[in-house]
C-alpha positions in Angstrom: -21.8 58.4 68.2 -24.3 60.2 66.3 -28.0 60.2 67.6 -30.2 59.0 64.8 -34.1 59.3 65.3 -35.6 56.3 66.7 -38.8 55.0 64.7 -40.9 52.5 66.7 -41.3 49.5 64.2 -44.9 48.6 64.4 -45.1 50.5 67.8 -42.1 48.5 69.2 -43.2 45.1 68.0 -40.6 43.4 70.4 -42.7 44.8 73.5 -45.8 45.4 72.3 -48.7 43.7 70.1 -47.8 45.3 66.7 -49.7 47.8 64.8 -52.2 48.3 67.6 -53.3 51.5 69.5 -52.0 50.3 72.9 -48.6 49.6 71.3 -48.5 53.3 69.8 -49.6 54.8 73.1 -46.9 52.7 74.9 -44.3 53.9 72.3 -45.4 57.3 72.3 -44.2 57.7 76.2 -40.8 56.9 75.7 -38.8 60.3 75.1 -36.8 58.7 72.5 -39.4 57.9 70.1 -39.4 60.3 67.2 -42.0 58.5 64.9 -44.2 55.6 64.9 -43.9 52.9 61.8 -47.1 51.3 60.8 -48.8 49.2 57.9 -52.1 49.8 56.0 -54.2 47.5 54.0 -58.0 47.9 53.0 -60.9 45.7 54.8 -63.3 44.4 52.3 -65.1 47.7 52.2 -62.0 49.6 51.4 -61.5 51.2 54.8 -57.7 51.4 55.6 -56.9 49.0 58.7 -53.4 48.9 60.6 -51.9 45.3 60.2 -48.8 43.9 58.4 -49.7 40.6 57.1 -52.0 39.9 54.2 -53.5 36.9 56.2 -55.0 37.1 59.5 -53.6 33.9 60.7 -50.2 34.6 60.7 -47.8 33.7 63.5 -45.4 35.6 65.6 -42.8 33.3 67.6 -45.5 30.5 67.3 -48.0 32.8 68.7 -51.1 33.3 66.0 -51.3 36.9 64.9 -55.0 37.3 65.4 -58.1 35.2 66.4 -59.5 35.6 63.1 -58.4 34.1 59.6 -58.6 35.0 56.0 -57.0 37.7 53.8 -57.4 41.1 55.2 -59.0 42.7 52.3 -61.6 40.0 52.0 -62.9 40.5 55.5 -65.8 42.7 56.8 -64.5 45.8 58.8 -66.2 44.8 62.1 -64.5 41.4 62.1 -61.4 43.1 61.8 -62.0 45.8 64.5 -62.9 43.0 66.7 -60.1 40.5 65.9 -57.7 40.2 68.8 -53.9 40.7 68.1 -51.4 38.0 69.5 -53.9 36.8 72.3 -54.2 40.3 73.9 -57.3 42.6 74.4 -55.8 44.8 71.3 -57.6 44.8 68.4 -57.0 45.8 64.6 -57.7 49.8 64.4 -58.7 51.5 61.3 -56.3 54.0 60.4 -58.6 56.7 61.2 -59.1 55.5 64.9 -55.3 54.8 65.3 -54.4 58.4 64.2 -57.0 59.9 66.4 -55.8 58.2 69.4 -52.1 59.1 69.2 -50.8 62.7 70.0 -50.2 64.8 67.2 -46.7 65.7 68.4 -45.7 62.1 67.4 -44.9 61.7 63.7 -46.1 58.6 61.8 -44.7 56.4 58.9 -47.5 55.0 57.1 -46.4 51.9 55.3 -48.7 51.4 52.2 -48.4 47.4 52.5 -51.1 46.2 50.1 -54.1 47.7 48.2 -56.3 44.4 48.1 -54.2 42.0 45.8 -51.9 39.0 45.9 -50.1 40.3 42.7 -47.7 42.9 44.0 -44.8 44.3 41.9 -42.6 44.2 45.0 -39.3 46.1 45.4 -39.2 46.4 41.7 -38.1 49.3 39.3 -41.0 49.2 36.9 -40.5 49.8 33.1 -42.1 53.1 31.9 -44.8 51.2 30.1 -46.1 49.6 33.2 -46.1 52.3 35.7 -49.2 53.9 35.1 -51.1 50.6 35.5 -49.4 50.0 38.6 -50.3 53.4 40.0 -53.9 52.8 39.0 -54.0 49.6 41.0 -53.1 51.6 44.3 -55.0 54.8 43.4 -58.3 54.1 45.1 -56.6 52.6 48.3 -54.1 55.6 48.4 -56.9 58.0 48.2 -58.7 56.5 51.1 -55.5 56.4 53.2 -54.7 60.4 52.5 -58.4 61.2 53.3 -58.3 59.5 56.8 -54.5 61.3 57.2 -55.9 64.7 56.5 -57.5 64.8 60.1 -54.1 64.2 61.6 -52.0 67.2 62.5 -48.7 65.4 63.0 -46.1 64.9 60.5 -46.5 62.3 58.1 -44.2 60.0 56.1 -45.7 57.6 53.3 -43.4 54.7 52.2 -44.0 51.4 50.4 -41.8 48.5 48.8 -44.0 49.0 45.6 -43.4 51.6 43.0 -47.0 51.9 42.3 -47.8 53.1 45.7 -45.3 55.6 45.6 -46.7 56.8 41.9 -50.0 57.0 43.4 -49.0 59.2 46.6 -47.1 61.3 44.4 -50.4 62.2 42.3 -52.7 62.2 45.3 -50.5 63.9 47.8 -47.8 65.6 46.2 -46.6 67.7 49.0 -46.4 65.0 51.6 -43.2 63.4 52.2 -42.6 59.9 50.5 -39.9 57.0 51.0 -39.0 54.0 49.0 -38.6 50.8 50.9 -35.6 48.7 49.5 -35.3 44.9 49.8 -32.5 43.1 47.7 -31.7 45.6 44.9 -30.1 49.0 46.2 -29.7 50.3 42.8 -33.3 49.7 42.1 -34.1 51.5 45.2 -32.2 54.5 44.5 -33.7 54.6 40.9 -37.2 54.8 42.3 -36.2 57.3 45.0 -35.1 59.7 42.3 -38.1 58.8 40.0 -40.4 60.2 42.6 -38.1 62.7 44.3 -38.6 60.9 47.5 -37.6 62.6 50.6 -36.1 59.5 52.2 -34.8 55.9 51.4 -35.4 52.9 53.7 -32.9 50.3 53.1 -32.2 47.1 55.3 -29.8 47.0 58.0 -27.1 45.1 56.0 -27.1 47.5 53.1 -25.1 49.9 55.0 -21.4 49.7 54.0 -18.6 49.4 56.6 -20.6 48.0 59.5 -20.4 44.5 60.7 -23.9 44.0 59.5 -22.9 44.6 56.0 -23.1 41.4 53.7 -25.1 39.3 56.5 -28.1 37.3 55.3 -31.1 39.7 55.4 -33.8 41.0 53.1 -32.4 39.1 49.9 -29.1 40.9 49.7 -26.2 38.7 48.4 -23.3 38.1 50.7 -20.4 40.4 51.0 -20.0 44.0 51.4 -22.7 45.9 49.4 -21.7 47.1 45.9 -23.6 50.3 46.2 -22.8 52.8 49.0 -26.7 53.5 49.3 -26.0 55.9 52.3 -23.3 58.0 50.4 -25.4 58.4 47.4 -28.7 59.0 49.2 -27.0 61.8 51.4 -25.4 63.3 48.3 -28.9 63.6 47.0 -30.3 65.2 50.0 -32.3 62.3 51.1 -32.8 60.9 54.5 -31.6 57.3 55.2 -33.7 55.2 57.6 -32.5 51.9 58.2 -34.7 48.7 59.2 -34.9 46.9 61.5 -32.6 46.8 64.6 -33.3 44.2 67.0 -30.5 45.0 69.6 -28.1 47.7 70.8 -25.3 46.3 68.8 -27.0 46.9 65.7 -28.3 50.3 66.6 -24.7 51.5 67.5 -23.3 50.2 64.2 -25.9 51.8 62.3 -25.6 55.1 64.4 -21.9 55.1 63.9 -22.1 54.9 60.1 -24.3 57.9 60.1 -27.9 56.9 59.3 -30.4 59.5 59.9 -33.1 57.1 61.5 -33.2 53.6 62.8 -36.4 51.6 62.6 -36.2 49.5 65.8 -38.2 46.6 67.4 -37.3 47.6 70.9 -37.1 50.8 72.9 -33.8 51.9 74.8 -31.4 50.5 72.0 -29.6 53.6 71.9 -29.1 53.9 75.6 -25.7 51.9 75.6 -22.4 52.2 73.5 -19.4 50.3 73.7 -16.2 52.0 75.0 -14.0 53.8 72.7 
């Protein structure tokens, strides 16, 4: 079995309050952790904060995401910074606070989740006539994100499901690594990766041909073996393939055996076991 890079999904969200400094520090203590994956959106003032959901009152397994409510980008920064995450003492950090707290030996995948709008062009390959407009929707937020990241000495990878975000990153920080996140259209994902010369592509776990996961119901993909061999095509083009999101060791092993480069995982230790040959 190959040894893909282990990417801690929201700081190993299966064992810690997601997207918090505490989760990140705990994840960084595991020798296997090669990268932290986090999500960023703007507070009302535009400051990038680390949180996944658009709304503060989302749930995880019946537990309320935070003790606040409302849209993230309509909420004052101080209210966000004091909102308790999943009933713990951990709070929503700003991106700057998050990066300052973690060791610069740890790589970070910054997912550009939302620039402050409910009208996202999610996982779409955009026609040429619409690309500049969607880039401009993201531009101000992406500039703030990159500014906050400039003080971090570790490795950075910017990713997004939204083509507009990748277009903005390529304009604001053309030398930084970028990855397109793929949902239900593998061809569109490859097309966007080519358009912006992305260093990586992040398909869902059931998009990898020849694995038991292929064709299962996940991320909007149709049942059956994927028609597009995204792993082969991406590798042929020199792109890294990081797959999301493994939740058990069986999934991890199957993806590792398929030859993916990285696995975004909810739990540490998933690569510690393998079945007998």
